[in-house]
C-alpha positions in Angstrom: -3.8 2.9 100.8 -0.9 0.5 101.5 -3.3 -2.1 103.0 -5.5 -2.0 99.9 -2.5 -2.4 97.6 -1.2 -5.4 99.7 -4.7 -6.9 99.6 -4.9 -6.5 95.9 -1.5 -8.1 95.5 -2.5 -11.1 97.7 -5.8 -11.6 95.8 -4.1 -11.3 92.4 -1.5 -13.8 93.5 -4.1 -16.2 94.7 -6.0 -16.0 91.5 -2.9 -16.5 89.5 -1.9 -19.5 91.6 -5.3 -21.1 91.2 -5.1 -20.5 87.4 -1.7 -22.1 87.3 -2.8 -25.0 89.5 -5.8 -25.6 87.1 -3.4 -26.2 84.3 -1.7 -29.0 86.2 -4.8 -31.0 87.1 -4.2 -33.9 84.9 -7.5 -33.3 83.1 -7.8 -33.0 79.3 -10.4 -30.2 79.7 -11.3 -27.8 82.4 -14.2 -29.9 83.6 -15.4 -33.4 83.7 -19.1 -34.5 83.7 -20.5 -36.6 86.5 -22.2 -39.8 85.3 -24.5 -42.3 87.0 -22.7 -44.5 89.5 -23.3 -48.1 90.2 -26.1 -47.4 92.6 -28.0 -45.4 90.0 -27.8 -42.3 92.1 -27.5 -39.9 89.2 -27.9 -39.1 85.6 -25.5 -37.6 83.1 -25.1 -33.9 83.5 -25.7 -34.0 87.3 -29.5 -34.2 87.3 -31.1 -36.4 89.9 -28.2 -36.6 92.4 -29.0 -36.9 96.0 -27.1 -34.0 97.7 -27.4 -34.7 101.4 -27.3 -31.7 103.8 -24.6 -29.7 102.0 -23.7 -28.2 105.4 -20.1 -29.5 105.6 -21.1 -32.9 107.0 -18.2 -35.3 107.7 -18.0 -39.0 108.3 -19.4 -41.7 105.9 -19.7 -40.4 102.4 -23.1 -39.2 101.4 -24.5 -36.8 98.9 -22.1 -35.1 96.6 -19.1 -36.4 98.6 -20.2 -40.0 97.6 -20.6 -39.0 94.0 -17.1 -37.5 93.8 -15.7 -40.6 95.5 -17.4 -42.8 92.9 -16.0 -40.7 90.0 -12.6 -40.9 88.3 -10.2 -38.2 87.2 -9.0 -38.1 83.6 -5.5 -39.6 83.6 -6.2 -41.6 86.7 -8.9 -44.0 85.4 -7.5 -47.1 87.1 -9.2 -46.2 90.4 -12.0 -44.1 91.5 -11.2 -41.0 93.6 -12.5 -42.6 96.7 -10.5 -45.8 96.2 -7.2 -43.9 95.6 -7.6 -41.5 98.6 -9.0 -44.3 100.8 -6.0 -46.6 100.3 -3.4 -43.8 100.5 -1.3 -45.2 103.4 0.6 -42.0 104.4 -2.5 -40.5 105.9 -4.0 -41.8 109.1 -7.1 -39.6 109.5 -9.2 -39.1 106.4 -12.3 -37.0 106.1 -14.7 -36.0 103.4 -17.1 -33.0 103.6 -19.3 -31.1 101.3 -20.6 -27.6 101.2 -23.2 -26.1 98.9 -22.0 -22.8 97.4 -23.7 -20.1 95.5 -25.8 -20.8 92.4 -25.9 -24.6 93.0 -22.1 -25.2 93.0 -20.9 -27.9 95.5 -17.5 -28.1 97.1 -16.3 -31.5 98.2 -13.2 -31.4 100.4 -10.9 -34.3 101.3 -8.6 -33.7 104.2 -6.1 -36.3 105.3 -3.6 -36.0 108.1 -0.9 -38.0 109.8 0.6 -37.2 113.2 4.2 -36.4 113.4 6.2 -39.5 114.2 7.7 -40.1 117.6 11.2 -40.0 116.1 10.5 -37.0 113.8 12.4 -34.7 116.0 12.6 -31.9 113.4 8.8 -31.7 113.1 8.3 -31.9 116.9 11.0 -29.2 117.5 9.2 -27.0 115.0 5.9 -27.5 116.8 4.3 -29.7 114.1 1.6 -32.0 115.5 0.5 -33.4 112.1 0.8 -32.9 108.3 -1.3 -33.9 105.3 -3.2 -32.7 102.3 -6.4 -31.0 101.5 -8.0 -31.5 98.1 -11.0 -29.3 97.0 -13.3 -30.7 94.3 -15.7 -28.3 92.6 -19.0 -29.8 91.3 -20.8 -27.4 89.0 -24.6 -27.2 88.6 -24.3 -28.8 85.1 -22.8 -31.9 86.8 -19.2 -31.3 85.6 -16.4 -31.4 88.2 -12.8 -30.5 88.6 -10.0 -30.3 91.2 -10.2 -26.7 92.4 -7.2 -26.7 94.7 -4.7 -28.9 96.4 -2.9 -27.7 99.6 -0.3 -29.2 101.9 -1.6 -28.9 105.5 0.4 -28.4 108.6 -1.2 -28.5 112.1 0.9 -27.1 114.8 0.9 -28.2 118.5 -0.9 -24.9 119.4 -3.9 -26.1 117.3 -3.4 -23.6 114.4 -3.7 -25.1 110.9 -1.7 -23.8 108.0 -2.6 -24.5 104.4 -0.1 -24.1 101.5 -1.7 -24.2 98.1 0.3 -26.2 95.6 0.8 -25.1 92.0 2.0 -28.6 91.0 -1.2 -30.5 91.6 -0.2 -33.3 89.3 2.7 -34.4 91.5 0.4 -34.6 94.6 -2.2 -36.6 92.7 0.5 -38.9 91.2 1.8 -39.6 94.7 -1.7 -40.4 96.0 -2.7 -42.7 93.1 0.8 -44.5 93.3 0.7 -44.6 97.1 4.0 -42.8 97.4 4.9 -40.4 100.1 4.5 -36.6 99.5 7.5 -34.6 100.6 7.0 -31.6 102.9 
């Protein structure tokens, strides 16, 4: 009984955190519609997009990952998502992946990491190999999209990865778009 109660508390807390994070997305509405990009790969409402494999492929952007990279976020119209994340200098390793979810929803993940510096003795003493961020974009079947979650990521020297969902999504996005360091 205690395990079920604890599980309910964890699930409820996660749902509340996601709901809170959604309010800080820097978007005027809950969703934004994908439109045709410069290569003509799509149509308003999401029809006609080339989706790639949808199996979590990484590497060069293709499919829905490319569509998200060519899109903009409301409040951050000066650069596309791909331009802003691509030029963010505080991350050394940057990867995009996509996964097809239930009922035609796609999840596009950006994960960026930087190794702990040689002289970052505190991180090294705490067993931290690298740190970074993970941003999950949700692309709905109707072509609308949104930032679903932003997490700070810590990879330990034992290979374990820890993700810490952030309620203040706006400060993370502001730092990426302004090319400012994110505090950990």
